[in-house]
C-alpha positions, 0 to 999 in steps of 0.5 A, a space after each residue: 279154135 274152129 269148129 270141126 269140119 261139119 261135113 265129117 260126121 262122127 262114128 256112132 260110138 263116138 257120138 255115144 261117148 259124147 252124149 253120155 258125157 253130156 246127159 250124165 245120169 239123165 240118160 238111162 241107156 244107149 243102143 246103137 244099132 245100124 249105125 244109129 244112136 238111140 238114147 233112153 231117158 226117164 220122163 221125169 229127165 225128159 225136158 232137161 235131157 232135151 235142153 242139154 241135147 240142144 245146147 251142150 257144145 258137143 250136142 247142138 241138135 238145133 233141130 227137131 225133125 220128128 216126133 211119134 208115139 208108140 204102143 208096145 202092147 203087143 210088142 214081141 208077140 205080147 211078151 213085152 213087160 215094159 211100159 206100154 207107151 213112148 214118145 220117139 223124137 229124132 233130132 238133127 244137128 246141122 252144124 255137127 252133122 250127126 243125128 240122135 233118137 230119144 226115147 222116153 216111156 210114159 210112167 203111167 199106162 192109163 194116163 200116158 203123159 211126159 213133158 212138152 218140148 215145144 218151149 225148145 223146138 216149135 216144130 214139135 207142136 203139130 207132132 205132139 198134137 198128133 201123137 195125142 190125137 192118135 195114141 192119147 200121149 198128153 204132152 205136159 206144158 203144150 199150149 194147144 194140145 187138141 186133135 189134129 187128125 181126127 174129127 171133133 167128136 172122135 171117140 178114143 185113139 185110132 193108133 193104139 193096138 186095142 183099137 178096133 180097125 173099123 172104129 166105134 162110130 161112123 158118120 153120114 149125112 141125114 137128108 131128113 135132118 139135113 146135117 151130119 150125124 153119127 151112129 154106131 159103126 155097122 161093119 162086122 168085124 172080120 179077119 183079112 188073110 192076104 193072099 199068098 202068091 205062089 205062081 212064078 211070074 205071076 202078073 208079070 212079077 218076078 
């Protein structure tokens, strides 16, 4: 028996049924919107669910194409009552021509942590380091979890909603000491109000 034609992707609704059957109670919720399927899993089932998505016959998501962190602290104008941090992963099945988004919320807002999926997809390595660096999400089991975008002496996680736009410290070259030094940031906080263009054809715009 041969596989179905990989050029013909199944509908999002049919994919949801396949994923629901494969994941069982390891999935807490499914969302189908804009032709895309999102599956939400709990942190304790995250790694097992990801293994199923990679290996199950109707899933076969061989590639992890993206992983990022999300801070929900100001979501819906502060009315969000769920967990603050989540990790969102996009998986691709080349053989079956289908995609899925997986979302897992961290159980603890003060110490956000989920399992690393680097044992399943090596491409998660730098993505998880980025989410750790920018959001402070710890990926348990990652063999080299360290900052990847910010400087070695950077304080805090700059993509968190409560991180100041100007940061906490600034660095400059000190000619007397002949080295780069860190000092408290000297930029005064300010609110930037964007200019609203109300003139027709302003600057040649239509």
